C-alpha positions in Angstrom: 7.5 -54.1 30.5 7.1 -50.7 28.8 4.8 -48.3 30.6 1.5 -47.1 29.2 3.0 -43.7 28.3 6.0 -45.2 26.5 3.7 -47.5 24.5 1.5 -44.4 23.6 4.5 -42.3 22.5 5.8 -45.3 20.6 2.6 -45.5 18.7 2.4 -41.7 18.2 5.9 -41.6 16.8 4.5 -42.9 13.5 3.2 -39.4 12.8 6.8 -38.1 12.8 7.8 -40.4 10.0 9.0 -38.6 6.9 6.3 -40.2 4.7 3.5 -39.3 7.1 4.7 -35.6 7.2 4.8 -35.6 3.4 1.2 -36.9 3.2 0.2 -34.1 5.5 1.4 -31.5 3.0 0.2 -33.4 0.0 -3.2 -33.6 1.7 -3.1 -29.8 1.9 -2.3 -29.7 -1.8 -5.2 -32.0 -2.6 -7.8 -30.2 -0.5 -7.0 -26.6 -1.5 -8.7 -26.7 -5.0 -12.0 -28.3 -4.1 -13.7 -25.3 -2.5 -12.3 -23.0 -5.2 -14.6 -24.7 -7.7 -17.4 -25.1 -5.1 -18.6 -22.8 -2.3 -15.9 -20.1 -2.6 -16.6 -19.8 -6.3 -20.3 -19.6 -5.7 -19.8 -16.7 -3.2 -17.7 -14.9 -5.8 -20.2 -15.4 -8.6 -23.2 -14.3 -6.5 -21.4 -11.2 -5.3 -20.6 -10.4 -9.0 -24.3 -10.5 -9.8 -24.4 -13.8 -11.6 -27.9 -15.3 -11.4 -28.7 -18.3 -9.3 -29.4 -20.6 -12.2 -26.0 -20.0 -13.7 -24.4 -20.6 -10.2 -26.3 -23.9 -10.0 -24.9 -24.9 -13.4 -21.4 -24.1 -12.1 -21.9 -26.7 -9.3 -21.9 -29.4 -11.9 -18.2 -28.8 -12.4 -17.7 -30.6 -9.1 -19.1 -33.8 -10.6 -15.7 -34.2 -12.3 -14.5 -35.8 -9.0 -17.1 -38.5 -9.2 -15.8 -39.7 -12.5 -12.1 -39.7 -11.8 -12.0 -43.5 -12.1 -12.6 -43.1 -15.8 -9.1 -41.8 -16.5 -7.3 -43.4 -13.5 -5.9 -46.2 -15.7 -3.8 -43.5 -17.5 -2.2 -42.5 -14.2 -1.5 -46.2 -13.5 0.0 -47.2 -16.8 1.0 -44.2 -18.9 4.6 -42.8 -18.7 5.0 -39.1 -19.2 7.7 -38.1 -21.7 10.9 -36.8 -19.9 9.1 -36.3 -16.5 8.7 -40.0 -15.8 12.4 -40.8 -16.5 13.4 -37.8 -14.3 11.0 -38.1 -11.4 9.3 -41.6 -11.6 5.7 -42.3 -12.6 3.9 -41.2 -9.5 5.8 -38.0 -8.8 5.8 -37.0 -12.5 2.0 -37.3 -12.6 1.8 -35.3 -9.3 3.9 -32.5 -10.7 1.9 -32.4 -13.9 -1.4 -32.3 -12.0 -0.2 -29.7 -9.5 1.2 -27.5 -12.3 -2.2 -27.6 -14.1 -4.0 -26.8 -10.8 -1.8 -23.7 -10.5 -2.4 -22.6 -14.0 -6.1 -23.2 -13.7 -6.4 -21.1 -10.5 -4.3 -18.3 -12.1 -6.6 -18.5 -15.1 -9.6 -18.0 -12.7 -7.8 -15.1 -11.0 -7.5 -13.4 -14.4 -11.1 -13.8 -15.2 -14.0 -11.4 -14.8 -17.4 -13.2 -14.4 -19.3 -10.0 -15.4 -17.5 -9.8 -18.7 -16.5 -13.3 -19.7 -18.2 -16.0 -17.6 -17.3 -18.7 -20.1 -13.6 -18.2 -19.5 -14.1 -18.6 -15.8 -16.1 -21.7 -16.4 -13.4 -23.3 -18.6 -10.7 -22.5 -16.0 -12.9 -23.9 -13.2 -13.4 -27.1 -15.3 -9.7 -27.4 -15.9 -9.1 -26.9 -12.2 -11.6 -29.7 -11.2 -10.0 -32.1 -13.7 -6.5 -31.4 -12.6 -7.5 -31.6 -9.0 -9.2 -34.9 -9.4 -6.1 -36.2 -11.3 -4.0 -35.1 -8.3 -6.3 -37.0 -6.0 -5.8 -40.2 -8.0 -2.1 -40.0 -8.0 -1.7 -39.0 -4.4 -3.9 -41.9 -3.3 -1.7 -44.3 -5.3 1.5 -42.6 -3.9 0.1 -43.0 -0.4 -0.7 -46.7 -0.9 2.6 -47.5 -2.4 4.8 -45.4 0.0 4.4 -47.5 3.1 3.3 -50.9 4.3 -0.3 -51.6 5.4 0.3 -51.0 9.2 1.2 -47.4 8.4 -1.7 -46.7 6.0 -4.0 -45.4 8.8 -1.4 -42.9 9.9 -0.8 -41.8 6.3 -4.6 -41.5 5.9 -5.0 -39.5 9.1 -2.2 -37.1 8.1 -3.7 -36.7 4.7 -7.1 -35.9 6.2 -5.6 -33.2 8.5 -3.9 -31.5 5.6 -7.0 -31.9 3.3 -9.4 -30.4 5.9 -7.0 -27.7 6.8 -6.7 -26.7 3.2 -10.5 -26.6 2.8 -10.6 -24.0 5.7 -7.9 -22.0 4.0 -9.7 -22.0 0.6 -13.0 -21.0 2.1 -12.6 -18.8 5.2 -9.0 -17.8 4.2 -10.0 -16.8 0.7 -13.0 -14.9 1.9 -11.0 -13.1 4.5 -8.4 -12.1 1.9 -11.1 -10.8 -0.5 -12.7 -8.9 2.4 -9.4 -7.4 3.5 -8.5 -6.1 0.1 -12.0 -4.8 -0.9 -13.0 -1.2 0.1 -14.9 -0.6 3.3 -18.3 -0.6 1.7 -20.1 -3.7 0.6 -19.7 -3.0 -3.2 -18.4 -5.8 -5.4 -14.7 -5.5 -6.0 -13.2 -7.7 -8.8 -9.6 -7.1 -7.8 -10.1 -8.5 -4.3 -11.4 -11.8 -5.6 -8.6 -12.0 -8.3 -6.0 -11.4 -5.6 -7.5 -14.0 -3.3 -7.4 -16.7 -6.1 -3.8 -15.7 -7.0 -2.7 -16.2 -3.4 -4.4 -19.6 -3.4 -2.4 -20.5 -6.5 0.8 -19.5 -4.8 0.0 -21.8 -1.9 0.0 -24.8 -4.2 3.8 -24.3 -4.3 4.2 -26.2 -1.0 2.7 -29.3 -2.7 5.0 -29.1 -5.7 8.1 -28.6 -3.5 7.1 -31.6 -1.3 6.6 -33.7 -4.4 10.0 -32.9 -5.7 11.6 -33.6 -2.3 9.8 -37.0 -1.8 11.3 -40.3 -2.9 9.5 -42.2 -5.7 7.9 -45.3 -4.1 9.3 -48.6 -5.3 6.5 -50.5 -7.0 6.7 -54.1 -8.2 5.2 -53.8 -11.7 6.6 -57.2 -12.8 3.2 -59.0 -12.9 1.5 -56.1 -14.8 4.3 -55.9 -17.3 4.3 -59.6 -17.9 0.6 -59.6 -18.4 0.9 -56.8 -21.0 3.7 -58.7 -22.8 1.6 -61.8 -23.0 -1.4 -59.8 -24.3 0.8 -58.1 -26.9 2.0 -61.5 -28.2 -1.6 -62.8 -28.3 -2.8 -59.7 -30.2 0.2 -59.9 -32.6 -1.3 -63.1 -34.0 -4.2 -61.1 -35.5 -3.0 -57.5 -35.7 0.0 -55.5 -36.7 2.7 -54.9 -34.0 1.6 -51.3 -33.5 -2.1 -52.2 -33.2 -1.3 -55.2 -30.9 0.8 -53.0 -28.6 -2.0 -50.4 -28.4 -4.6 -53.1 -27.7 -2.4 -54.8 -25.1 -1.8 -51.5 -23.3 -5.5 -50.5 -23.3 -6.6 -53.9 -22.0 -3.9 -53.9 -19.3 -4.8 -50.4 -18.2 -8.6 -50.5 -18.2 -9.6 -54.2 -17.8 -6.8 -56.1 -15.9 -7.1 -54.0 -12.7 -10.7 -55.3 -12.3 -9.8 -58.8 -13.4 -7.0 -58.7 -10.9 -9.3 -57.7 -8.0 -11.8 -60.5 -8.6 -9.1 -63.0 -9.2 -7.3 -62.2 -5.9 -10.5 -62.2 -3.8 -12.6 -64.8 -5.6 -15.9 -65.4 -3.8 -15.1 -62.8 -1.2 -15.0 -60.0 -3.9 -18.8 -59.5 -3.9 -18.9 -59.5 -0.1 -16.1 -57.0 0.0 -17.8 -54.7 -2.5 -21.0 -55.0 -0.5 -19.2 -53.9 2.6 -17.6 -50.9 0.8 -21.0 -49.9 -0.5 -22.6 -50.0 3.0 -19.9 -49.1 5.4 -20.6 -45.3 5.5 -24.4 -45.6 5.3 -25.2 -44.7 8.9 -23.2 -41.4 9.1 -24.1 -40.3 5.5 -27.8 -40.8 6.0 -27.6 -39.0 9.4 -25.4 -36.3 8.0 -27.7 -35.2 5.2 -30.3 -34.0 7.8 -27.8 -32.7 10.4 -27.9 -29.0 9.5 -31.6 -29.0 8.9 -32.0 -30.7 12.3 -29.9 -28.0 14.1 -32.0 -25.2 12.5 -35.3 -26.9 13.5 -34.0 -27.3 17.1 -33.5 -23.5 17.3 -29.7 -23.4 17.2 -28.2 -20.1 15.7 -25.9 -19.9 12.7 -23.0 -19.0 15.0 -23.6 -22.0 17.2 -23.9 -24.3 14.3 -20.8 -22.9 12.6 -18.6 -23.2 15.7 -19.9 -26.6 17.0 -20.4 -28.4 13.7 -17.8 -26.8 11.3 -14.9 -25.8 13.6 -15.2 -27.9 16.8 -16.6 -30.9 14.9 -13.7 -30.7 12.4 -11.1 -30.7 15.2 -12.8 -33.7 16.8 -12.8 -35.5 13.4 -9.1 -35.0 13.1 -8.4 -36.1 16.6 -10.4 -39.2 15.9 -8.5 -39.9 12.7 -5.2 -39.6 14.6 -6.5 -42.0 17.3 -7.6 -44.3 14.5 -4.1 -44.4 13.1 -2.6 -45.3 16.4 -5.2 -48.0 17.1 -4.8 -49.6 13.7 -1.0 -49.7 14.2 -1.6 -51.6 17.4 -4.6 -53.8 16.8 -4.9 -54.2 13.0 -7.3 -52.8 10.4 -10.3 -55.1 10.7 -10.7 -54.7 14.4 -10.7 -50.9 14.2 -12.9 -51.0 11.1 -15.4 -52.9 13.3 -14.9 -50.5 16.2 -15.4 -47.4 13.9 -18.7 -48.8 12.4 -20.0 -49.6 15.9 -19.1 -46.2 17.4 -20.7 -44.4 14.4 -24.0 -46.4 14.7 -24.1 -45.8 18.5 -23.4 -42.1 18.4 -26.4 -41.5 16.1 -28.5 -42.4 19.1 -27.2 -39.2 20.8 -29.0 -37.1 18.3 -32.2 -39.0 18.9 -31.9 -37.9 22.5 -31.0 -34.4 21.4 -34.3 -34.4 19.3 -36.1 -35.5 22.4 -34.8 -32.8 24.8 -34.7 -30.0 22.2 -32.4 -27.0 22.4 -29.4 -27.7 24.6 -26.0 -26.4 23.6 -24.1 -28.4 26.2 -25.5 -31.7 25.0 -25.1 -30.9 21.3 -21.4 -30.2 22.0 -21.1 -33.6 23.6 -23.1 -35.3 20.7 -21.1 -33.6 18.0 -17.8 -34.4 19.8 -18.6 -38.1 20.1 -20.0 -38.3 16.5 -17.1 -36.6 14.8 -14.5 -38.4 16.9 -16.1 -41.7 15.9 -16.3 -40.7 12.3 -12.6 -39.9 12.4 -11.7 -43.4 13.6 -14.1 -45.0 11.1 -12.7 -43.0 8.2 -9.1 -43.7 9.0 -9.8 -47.4 9.3 -11.9 -47.4 6.1 -9.2 -45.7 4.0 -6.6 -48.1 5.4 -8.9 -51.0 4.5 -9.5 -49.7 0.9 -5.8 -49.2 0.5 -5.1 -52.8 1.5 -7.4 -54.1 -1.2 -5.3 -52.6 -4.1 -2.5 -54.5 -5.7 0.9 -53.3 -7.0 0.7 -51.9 -10.5 -3.0 -51.2 -10.4 -3.3 -49.1 -7.1 -4.5 -45.9 -8.8 -7.3 -47.5 -10.8 -8.5 -49.8 -8.1 -8.5 -47.2 -5.4 -10.3 -44.6 -7.6 -13.0 -47.1 -8.3 -13.4 -48.4 -4.8 -13.5 -44.8 -3.3 -16.2 -43.9 -5.9 -18.6 -46.7 -5.3 -18.5 -46.3 -1.5 -20.8 -43.3 -1.7 -23.4 -44.6 -4.3 -25.7 -46.6 -2.1 -25.5 -44.4 1.0 -26.2 -41.3 -1.1 -29.2 -43.0 -2.7 -30.7 -44.0 0.6 -29.9 -40.6 2.1 -32.1 -39.0 -0.6 -35.2 -40.3 1.3 -34.1 -38.9 4.7 -36.2 -35.7 4.4 -39.3 -37.7 3.6 -38.7 -40.1 6.5 -38.3 -37.1 8.9 -41.6 -35.6 7.6 -43.5 -38.8 8.3 -41.9 -40.2 11.5 -40.0 -37.3 13.1 -36.4 -36.7 14.1 -36.3 -39.2 17.1 -37.3 -42.1 14.9 -35.1 -40.9 12.1 -31.9 -40.9 14.2 -32.8 -44.3 15.7 -33.3 -45.7 12.2 -30.0 -44.1 11.1 -28.3 -45.9 14.0 -30.0 -49.3 13.3 -29.0 -49.4 9.6 -25.4 -49.2 10.7 -25.5 -52.5 12.7 -25.7 -54.9 9.7 -22.4 -53.4 8.6 -20.8 -55.1 11.7 -22.1 -58.4 10.4 -20.6 -57.8 7.0 -17.2 -57.0 8.5 -17.4 -60.3 10.5 -18.3 -62.2 7.3 -15.5 -60.6 5.2 -12.9 -61.3 7.9 -14.2 -64.9 8.3 -13.9 -65.5 4.6 -10.4 -63.9 4.4 -9.2 -66.0 7.4 -10.6 -69.1 5.6 -8.8 -68.3 2.4 -5.6 -67.6 4.3 -5.8 -71.0 6.0 -6.6 -72.7 2.6 -3.6 -71.2 0.8 -0.8 -72.9 2.9 -2.6 -76.2 2.4 -2.7 -75.7 -1.3 0.9 -74.7 -1.3 1.9 -77.8 0.6 -0.1 -80.1 -1.8 1.6 -78.4 -4.7 5.0 -79.0 -3.2 4.1 -82.6 -2.5 3.1 -83.2 -6.1 6.4 -81.8 -7.3 
């Protein structure tokens, strides 16, 4: 029998797979642009003397990411002239999106917010759109690149790269700007332009990785056949050109959703309910986390180190552990474990609220909370990936990943009111309790899927008997 250590290293070896390493770098490429249109840009604008109202309007640019599902059908079904024949559909879209990201960042690096704020805004909007498009195609590339048992490892590697890039595009960009600017605190345009130009150059690692990767082999037979049938049907009423356009549009924008409900039947509503609720416990708790730390008397330095640096490390360790556990025990079991751990660890913050300022206990609480969140996130991404089907993965994943935040964000909006009326101890207990019904939903979804899996062989046997 293999020893415990050999089993561990056997499970860990998945992170040395070529596809996993590629997703690590592609995750970096995906995470780099986000902060350049968000917190880093806000810092630059404020230092340049832009008023708070205008900076607030700039934050709306980040809403582009919430609507990426709108144009995700194009990524799924549209071939790019020349590029698709040369690189394949997924890699061609990645190269296009990454090239647009580079151009947009360079455009921002050549802008002066004190002279032409509109130019900077347009470049930032292009950056957000190109970055969101890159997210769509990388998610589809990840799903199609490897079987389900590897999805958690791919997701964990992607998270490590993504979070690492966010640090580079915030702390890294600020450090570059500070190093280039003069010793005094006066605003220096050149320092910010140089920082953004360097960020643009770092996107080169993503482009090189995309070019070196192999295009995933995707079975588009069913989607192609469906489009051909629709074209024939529309040809009865419209001209061939119009029929072709209608068939493509219907295949790209409607069939992905029809396919989802057709495959999962009665389970589809329960699955969507699980997706909407899975992250409710950590999102509701997280919205008040920084406010809680301040109210407990923790300093900015303590919060920055424990929550942003140490917490990030524990999240990535948890994601890595989640990938190993899923490879060994399956997605649904670790999905259940992640939800359970997230709900339980919220109780640690209830105890923190009870005892007050205590750095040692906060370190423990943040460690457990972020480690649990890492496992839960890895399992959840792997689960969402398993729900997509060949030919529609970009559209279906973009939609599923968008709806997972709607209900939790809505509920989280009342968290401050709840704390004002009932206090932090009751708030964290409540944030824990609302996570437990998710366990019941996971059980029901798994039960329904097992029931459908058992029914299918019976139906197949009956069909064979009739023949």
